C-alpha angles and dihedrals in degrees: 000000000000115000112252099212147353122223119206135160132223105191106306093340119100115212113201108191118192108222107181101097108241088018093221118191116245134137094283092049094049094049091044094051092050090051092048092051089054091049091053094053090049086070097080095195093057109112103175143014129220115199117199144136134246094216117111092222110024139058092174133323094203128227116031099238090182086067100033101051096051089044089055092046092050091046094240088158097152090055091051093048092047090051094050092048090048091051087052087055089052091052093046091048091054093045090053099033109137094221127054116272115208120191113212098198103202098171144351116351108188132171112326088009090061090044089053090054090050090055088061120088098238137012135208123183143181118261095199099055144008133056134228113220145164102206094169093107089062093043096050091242114134120208116254112244093250091053091055091052099052097038086059089061089059101048141025112271094240092056094045090048092052096044095043094050098039103036088220120167112239128199129228090248092059093044090052089057089052092047091238085127127032093228143345117227131204098227144022091251095053091043093057093040091052095046094047093045089050090049089052091060089070120085102150128151109260092226096060095035091052093046091051090054093043092056095036093052099036095114091049092051091046091053092049091048098043106031112025094064093065092059095040098046092047091044091237089155101122137034 
């Protein structure tokens, strides 16, 4: 089985590199990511996290449809519900993470992969390759309420509205203009250098950083906790 990620450290910065190609989201991915996030916090000197991928083309292409569609056909509904709830735990963990999480988007970030990047605190991207896209409108998959709430923290409403309703692929250069990402870089090397150097500027106490995020993201967490469950438990995941 292909390893799902590699965890390294550069000084006090953790670098979590996704290593499964398209880095599709399925039960194994969700559980693995939660465990990795716990491992990182166990290192008490770690002051920031950079999330990236080692694939030349992909950051993450979102939900693993090769797992989801057969699971639907075979009526493995409990597995699907458990997966969706676990992904919510991943998003909540990132939204409340007591150190900054910087997404270094090295390639395509589609669907749940783009949503994952939006759950991070800051984003960097390549200008020369890779697109950011919400293709759910073309796949008949509506966003869960909690997803809508925290994606809006990452991008201006007008851009989210346009991307969500059109499914258009957007480049790092355009997202930089909209301040969805901090900066777009011209190569993989400069992307990682920029993201890691930015991560190194943070040396905040976890207690205050985590409390800031807890209060700042309270409404998002409440929506995930109080509204997502209805759609997940009733399998209202597609139209």
